[in-house]
N, C-alpha and C positions, 0 to 999 in steps of 0.2 A: 460102719456108717453111723454118724450121730445125727440126732434130730433136735430141732428147737421149736417150741410152740410159738405161734403167731396168731393173735386175735384179729379176726376180720368180721366186722359187723356183728359182734357178739358171739360168734361161733369160733371155737378153737380148731385150727387146722395145723397140720404139720407140714413143714417145709424142710427139705433135706439140705444139708450143707455140703453134700458130695459134689466135687467138681464136675462129675459127669452126669449128675442126676438130671440137670436141666435138659440135656439132649435126649433123654429117654422118657421123660415124663411130660408134664403139662407145660404150656407156654401161655401164660395168662396175659390178657390185654389190660394195659394200664391207662387210665385217663387222668389228666391233670386239669384241675379247676383253679382258675385265677380270678379272684374277686376284684371289683373296682374299689378305688379309694384315693384317686388323685395322686399326689406325690408319694403317698404311702405305698402305692403300687410298685415303687422302685424296689421294695423288699422282695418282690417276685424274682428279681435277678439274683439276689443272694441265695434264695431258696433253690433256684435252678442250678446254681453252682454245686450245691451239696447233693442235689438229686442226681446230677450227672456224675459227680465224683463217686457216688454210691453205685453207679453203673446201671441204674434203672432206665429201661427203654420206655419212652413215652409213646403211646399208640394213638391217643386222642388228646386234643387240647380244646377246652372251652373257656372263654373268658368274657368279662364284662368291663367296659370302660378302660381304665388303665391296664387291667388284666387282659383285655383284648389286644391292646397295643403290644405289650410284652409278649403275649402268647402268639400273636400273628407273626412277629419277627422270629421267634423261636421255631414256630411251625414251618416257616419258609426257609430255614436252614442255618440261622445264626446260632453260634455257640454262646453260652452265658458270658464268657470273657469278652466276646465281641459286643454283646448287648451292654455290658458294663462300660466299654469305651464309647459306644454310641451315646448313651444317656448322659454320661459325664461331659461330653462335648457339646450337648444341645443347650441353647439358650432358651429356657422355658418361658422366660418373661416375654421374649419376642414371639413365641408361639401363642401364648395366652392373649397378649395384647394385639396380635396380628400386626406387629411392627414390620411393615414392609421396608426394604432398603430404600434409602432416600433417592438413590439413582433409578429406582423403579417408577418414579413419579415424574410427570411433566412439571414444568415450572409453575403452572396453574395449580396442580395438585399439591405440590410442595407448599406453595403459599397457603393453601387451605389447611394442610396438616400442621403448619407452623404459625397459625394465627388463631384458631378456635380451640377452646378447651372442651366444649360440650356441643354435640350435634344431635338433634332430635328430628324425627320425621314430622313434617308439617303439611301433609297433603290435605287439600280442601280447607286449609287454614285451621286445622285441628292438630294440636300437639299430641304426638304419640311417643312411644318408648321403643328403643331398638330391641331386636329379638335376642341379642346377646352382645357381650363386649367384643367378641371376635367372630369372624367368619371361619377361622381355622385354616386359612389359606396356606400359611407357612407350614403348619403341620402336614397338610395334605401333600404339598410339594415334596417335603423331605421324605415322608413315608413312601410316596410313589417312587422316589429315587432308591430307597433302601430295598424295595420289593420289586425292582424292575426285572429281576431274573425270573420272577414267577408271574409276570403280568399277563401271560397268555393262558393262565389257569383260571377257568371259570367255575369249576366245581372245587370247593375248598377241601374235599376229600382226596383230591389228587395232589395236594401239597406234600412236601416231604413228610410232614406229620398232619393227618387229617385235623381240620380246625373248624370251629364255629364261634360266633360271638352273639351276644344278646343286645337287643335294642328295645325301644319302647315306642309304640304308636301313640303319638301325642294327642291324637284326636279321640281315640277310644280308651286309652290307658292300658291296652293289652301288650303283652310281651311279644317281641318278634325275634325269631331265631334266624340268623343270617349264616348260611353255609354255601351260598352260591353268589356269583356276580364278580365285581371287581374289588379285590381285597382292600385297597385304600379307602374306597367309598364305604364298605361295610364297617371297617374299623372306625372311620370318622363318625358314622351314625351311632355306633356303640358308645363312643366317647364324647358325644355332644352334651357336655355337662350343662344343665340348665342355668341360665343367666350368664354363664361364661362364654359358651359357644352357641351360635345360632343353630336351630334345628336343621337337620339334613333331610332333604326330600329324596327318597330312594324307592324305586318301584311304585311310584305314585302314592307313597305313604310318607307323611311327615314324621320324622323320628327324632327322638331325643335320647339321652343317656340310658343305657340298659339297666343301670343300677336302680332306676325308679321302680322297675317291676321285678327284676330277677338279677340280683347282684352276685349270685353264687349258683351257677347252673349245674348242680350235681345230678339232678334227675335227668336232665337232657343228655349229659355225657354218658350215663348208664344206658340210655336208650340208643346211643350211638354204638354201643357194644363194649364199653369198658366193664371189666370184671372187678377190678380194684380201682379205687379213686383216691388220688392224692390231692388234697385241697390246701391252697394257701389263702388265708383269710386276712385281709388288711382293712376290713370295715371298722367304722367307729363303733365303740360301745356307747351306751347311753350315759349322758353326763349327770353328775350329782347336782343337788339343789344349789350348792355353793358355786358350781361352774356355770349355772344358767344365769349369767350376769350381763348378757347383752342380747340384742335382737338377733345377731348372727348366730349365737349359740342356741338360742331358743328355736329358730327356724331349722337349724341343723338337727336339733333333737327331734322335732316333729317329723322331718323327712327320714330320720333313722328308725322310727317306730316300726315300720313295716318290715324293713330288711333285718332289723335286730330280732324281732319276734320270729321271722321265718327261719333264721339261722338255727334256732333251737332244734328244729327237726332235721335240718340239713347237716348239722354236725354229726348226728348219729348215722347218717347215710355216707359219711366219709370214712374211709379206712385209715388213712394217715392224715390227720388234721394238723396243719402247721399254722400257728397263730403268732406272728412276729409281735414284739412289744413296740407298738408304734403310737402309744397314747401321747407321747411328748411331741408328736408331729401333727401338722395339719394337712389338708388336701393341697395346700399351696407351698409346702416346705421343700421345694425343689432344690433350694440352696443347701440342703442338708443331705444330699444324695449319699455321701459316704456313710453316715450313721444309719440311714434307712436301709441301704443295701446290707450293711453289716448286721442289722437286726434280723433280716431275712435269713442270712447265713446261720446265725446263732440259733434261731428257732428251728430251722430245718435240721441242724446238726443234732438237736435233742432227739430227733426221730431217725438218726442215722442207722441204728441197728434194724429198725423196721424196714427202712429202705433197702438195706442189704439183703434182708430176708426176701423181699419182693424180687430183687434182682436174681436171686437163686432159683426163682420159679419161672424165669424167662429163659428162652433159648438164646444162645449167643447170636449176636447180629453184627453185620459189618459196620465199621465206623461210618458216621454220617459224612456224606460228601461235602466237600468244601464249596462254599458259594463262589461261582465263577466271578472273576473280577471283571466288571463291566468297563468297557472302553469309555473314556471321557468323551470321545468323539462319536457322534451319531449322524447318520444320514437320514434326513426326513424327506421322503420323496412325494408325499401327498398329505393333504390336510382336509379333514371333514369337520364341519361346525354344525352343531345342533342346539336348539333351544333359543336361538336369537330370533327376535321378532321385529323390534324397533331398530336395533343396531345392526348395521350392514356388515357383510362379510369383509368389505374393504376396510371398514373402521376397525374391526377386530384384528385383521391381519396387520394393520398399521400399528396397533398397540403391541402386538406380538413381535413386531419388527421381523416378520418371517415371510420370506418369499420362497416357495418350494419350486423345484427341489433345492435343498440346502444342506450343506455339511455344517453342523453346529456342535455344541456341547450341552450336557445336562445343565450346566451353570447358566448358559445363555438362554436355554429353553425356560428355566425357572424364572429368569429375569423377565422374559416376555410374559409369562403367566402372571407374575407380580405386576407388571405394567398394566395388564388388563384389569386385575383385581383392584389396583390403586385408584382407578377411575371412580369407584363407588357406584358404578352403574350395574353391577352384577352382585347378587347375593352369594353366588357360588360359581367358581370356575373349575371344572373337573377335566382332567386330561388323561389320556392313556396312549401309550406307544404300542403299536401292533406290528409284528414282524411281517415283512413282505419280501419277495424275491429281490426287489430293487433297493430295499432299505427298510425304513420304518414309516408306518402311517400314523400321523398324529390325529387322534380322535378327540376333539374338543367339545365339551358340553357346557353350556352356560345357562345360568338361571338369572334372568334379568330382574333387577330390583324394581319393586312396585312403587318405591318412594321416589317421586319426581320433585318433591319440594322439601326443603330442609330449613330448620330454624337453628341458628348457632349462636353461641355466646362466648365471650372472653372478658377478662378484666386486666387492666394494665395501669402501671404508674411509672412515670419517668420524670426527670427534673425539668424537661422542657414543656411537654404537653400536660404534665400533672396527671391527675386521676382520670380514668376513662373506662366506661363499660361499653363493650362492643356487642351490638346486636346485628345479626346477619340473616337475610332471607335469600335462599338460593333456589332457583327453578331450573330444572333440566328439561330438555326437549320442548322448549316453549314454541319455537317456530320450526325447528329442524330436529331430527333425532339426536344429532351430535352437538347441539348448542347448550350453553350454560349462561344464565343471567344471574348475577350476584350483586346484592345491595348491602353495603356496610354502613352502619351508623354508629359513630363513636360518641357517646354521650358522657359529658363530664365537665371539667374545668374549661376545656377548649373543644368545641364541637367540630367534628370532621365527618365526612362521608365519602364513599366511593361506590360507583356503579361500574360494573365490569360485564361486558357481553362478548363471548367469543364462540367460534364454531371450530371444532377440531376435525381436521380432514386427513389425519394420518400422515402419509408421505407427502401430501400436497400442501400448497399454501393455505394457511389457516387465518381467516380474517378476525379482527376484534375491534372493540370500541371501549375506551375507558373515559370515565367522567369522575373527577375528584374535586373535593373542596377541603383545604387545610387552613387552620387559623390558630395562632397562638399569640400570647402577649408576654413580652420579656423585657426586663430592664437591661439595656445594653450599655457598655462603656461609651463614654462621650466620644472617644476617638473613632468609634465605629461609624458615627453619623458623618464624619468628615468626608467619607467617600461620595456622599451625595451632593457635594458642593460646599461653597463658603457658608458658614453659619456663625452667628455671634458667639463670643466667649461669654458663657453664662455662669462661669465659676461653679459648675456642677460636675459630678463624677459620672452619673448615669442618666439615661433618658429612656422612658418607657415607650416601647414600640409595639404597635399592633400590626402583625404581619398576616396578610391574607393571600392565599394562592388558590386560584380557580383554574382547572386544567381539563382539556378535552383532547384525547388522542384517538386517531383512527390508524390502524396498522394491519399489515399482513406479516405472518411469521412462518418460517419453515423449521420444524424441529428435526434436524438430521438424526439426532439421538435424543434420548430422554434428558441427557445432560448438556446438550449443545443446541443452540438455536440462533438464527439470524433473522432480523426483522427490519422492515422499512415502514415509514408512516408520516403522518402530518399531525401537527399539534397547534391547538389554540390555548393561550395562557392569558389570564388576567391577573396582574400583580398589583397589590395595593399595600403600601407601607406608609403608615401615619404615626404621628406622635401627638399626644395631648400635653406634653411637658411644657411646650412653649409655642408661640406664634398663633396666627389666626388664618383660617381658610377664607375663600371668597365669600362665604356666608357669615363671616365674622364669628365663626365658631372657634373656640380656643383649641387649635390643633395645627400641626404642620403636616402637609402631605408631601412625602418624598418621592413616591411613585404611585401612579394610578393609571397604568397603561395596559393596552391589549397587545399581545405579541402573537404572530403567526410564524411557524417554522416547519421545516422539513427535518426528519430525523432518521437515523439509522443506528442499529445496535447489534452487538454480538455478545452472546453469553455462553460460558462454559463453566459448569459447576459440578464437580465430582466429590465435594465435601460429603463425608458421611453424617455430619451433624452441622446444622447451621450455626449454633451458638458455641459448641465445644467440639470442633472437628479434630479427629485423630489422624485422619488421612485425607488426601485428595488435593485437587487443584481448583482454583477459582480464577476466572478471567471475565471481566466485564469491560466492554468498550462501548462508548456512546459518543455520537456527534449530533449536535443540533445546529442548523443553519437558520438564523432568524432573518426572515425576508421582509416582513412588514410589521408596523407598529402604529398604534394610535398616537404615539409619541407625546406623552404628557410632559416630558422634560424638554421637548423641542431639540433633541440632540441625537435622534435615531439615524443610524445608517446601517446597512446590512453587515452582519457579523456572524461568526460561528463560535461555538464552544465545544471543545473536544476533551474527553477525559477517559482514563483507563485505570483499571485496578487488577493487580495480579497477586494471588495468594497461594501459598503452599503449606500444607500441614503434614507432619510426619511424626510417628511415634518412635522415640529414641529407645526407650526401655520400659517395658510393661505399661504402666499408666502415666508415663512422662511423655508429653507431646510438645513439639515446637511448631509454631505457626509464624511464617514470614509473610509480610504483606508490603507491597510497593504500590504507590498510587500517585498519579500525576494528572494535571489538567491545565488547559490554557485557553485563553480567549484569542480568536483570530479575527483581525479586522478592527472595526470601530471600537475605540476604548472609552467613549463618552458615556455609555450606558453602564452604570455601576450596580444596578439592582440585581443583576444576575452574576455578579462576581463570586469567586469562591470564598466561603466563610468557614474557617476551621475552628474547632473547639468542641468540648463536651464529649458525651458518651452516648452511643446509640447504635442500634442494628438496622434501623430503617429511617432514612432521611429523604428530604425533598430537595428539588432544584440542585444547587451546588453546595449544600451543607456537608462538611467533611468532619467526622469525629476526630478529636485530638486530645489525648490525655494531658493534664496539667493546666489546661486553659478552659474557661467557661465557654458555653455555647456561643458560636459565631464571634469569637474574640479576635481572631486573626483574619485579615482580609487581603485579597489580592486578585489580580486578573490572571494569575497563573500560580501553580504550587507544585511541589514535589514532596512526597512524604514516605517514610519507611517506618514500619512497625514490626516488632518481634515480641512474641508472647510465649512464655513457658507455662504450661498447664499441667498440674498433677492431680489426678483423680484419687483422693485419699481414701474414699469409700465410694461405693457405687452411686453415681450421680452427684457426688460432692466434689467440687473442684476448688483448688487453690491455684492462683495464677499470678504471674508477675510480668509486667509489660514495660517496654521502652519505645517511645516514638520520637522521630526527629523530622523536621520540615523546614523548607524554605518557601516563602511566599512573597509575591510582589508583582510588578508589571514587567513584561518582557523577560521573564525568568529564563526561558530556554534560548531565546535569540542572543542573549548576552552571556550565556554560560553560567549564570549565577546559581542555577539549580544544583550544580555539582560542587559548589563551595561548601565550607563547613556550615552545618545547619544553624540557622538563626533562631529556631525555636526547638525546644525539647521538653519532654515530659515523661514521667514515670508513674506506674500504677501498681498497686497490690490489690488483689481482689479475691472474693469468694463467690462461688456460683453453685446453685442447687438446681439441677435439671428436673422439672416436675411435669406432670401431664398437662398442667395449665400454663406451661412456659417456664423460662428460667427466672430464678430469683438471684439478682446480682448486686453486690456491693463493691464499690471501687474507691480506694483512697489514692488520690493522685497528687503529684507535686511537680512544680515547674522551677528549675534553677534560675531562669531569667527573672521570674516574678518573685522568687523566694516565697511562694505561697502554696498552700495545699487546698485541695477541694475534695469533697465527698460526692460521689454519684450513686444513686440508687435506681434500681429497675426491678419491677415485679411483673411477671407475665409475658406473653408473646408481644412482640412489637408489631404495631399496625398503624 
């Protein structure tokens, strides 16, 4: 029998290499410590691969932050290769930014998320700051799914491998050891990275990232019973003077003082210390997972002989059991809700789209949780499935947001409204728990404002009120004015038009799903179209008034929108149908008679290959009845994502250049995402427009108008930046269109 020396904590011990020695001698308990470090914690996966290859049995795991995430999954039964697959498939940007799927939001919530760049608390008219960039809802949902097979375990010592993680009491600054409770909640508390994730309230303690107080719990794992400790350290080392060249690096240096100094003693308490080379990576380098995991493997392999020596001091154990494959289908037979005070059970169930008992899937359940989180009314939505004889009980715990008032901002430029700064004030729960009052003011070259009030009632009819004012000034082609009647030939090409639209709508809407709704309502509109280019009004002011009428109408609409992105959709269907019946008018032009306007739009987006997407759109509209009122005719031209009245974007022509009482349009766009969020696209659109287009069959003839566009788009947190070069063969002219920021 041969022996080899192995150094443990400064003392030389002998371990035998005899194949049978482990069965007749000691069976040491091994603890694994995994430090926090954000994306650098992916190196833990590589280290685990080597540790498992060496045959070492892990008896205890203690982790902090990212170390807690990896450690908890390993402790619950996942193999390193499975962890590798999980973390490579995860979109960490979606986790960090809490990007909820677009179809998780109602149409109101989508409009909010696709309009404002910055949102701040504004309670009692005092500007505050959010608790973090993200609530961590996506992370919590996914982690709950991955650990569903152990969700009935309350004591983490009963996991396949006993586990604990470290968090920090944000009120006292004391460390908190979490080894009991619900595993996803404990891990979320350990990984609540300050300024990135909001603090987590657990056991009536407000917690933040465990790395603040104890990023490497070696003492704690020995107290659990570990005789030998293997530690994987992915913490930052202190930066040099040359590297302290930004506020971010300086703040990072200050936060690292405590953990760096504490590590000096902790390294000596570690029997096998694995330090991956991760200096080239940051806590946000999730896009470099391959290199980070490889660095963990390389560092652990340097200690391979030490690991093999430890394995020889352990008795043989049975292979770890495979994680049972959970069925995608689940039976939820009951629902309990806790933590709600102002928001009713029916409101929460309506957002969940869940009526129990119900056969559903994990995907549908997570969609419901996201629906609830997307409202912004809850700081946290925690859920747990508990096995019962009849199926599963869904235990839902919510933490209602204390912010009832919000201040929001955005910037925008386009070629019609020009520059605008949007300021919004939103008040929730003003008269009822489920109501929202929102006021937009767009300040810039053309002032606009919107007031929106609605009450969400889940499965039932939800009432609302909209009040808006739009104004812009635009030089139009002289031919455009011909629709308003006979005018003198002034031998000019363009006429400056001042266009003002004032609108009030009262409606009720039923959202059958987050992506589908039907509404009915009534509308009052005041339309004022004037020009100061020629003529005089009744007060002998130099201007011509083309319309200055009040209109009253009944309306109905239907909306279906499953696009995954409003501006650069890769998949989904869009359908919008709308009909207005104009019943009364103040009749400025003395030509009013009852008429209707109907229009519809159908879009389909699909990904052909990797980042290449095709988007098809067909659109049509017609006036029914009185043809004498031209102010509300269809006006095609320009580029835009949000329009009013019957303005229809059309490449190759300037805004409102094509007019008609009916139109039919087709558009096809090929979009290629060359880099993440960077898009190159090419478009072609064709249209016919005129009077009685559909009754005469002219809508199906060869298109009278056509246009083509080449564009570049950058999708940013403040909205898309888009540049379009367009060309019309009929005009033999080209136009450039620019847009910056969300459309509003």
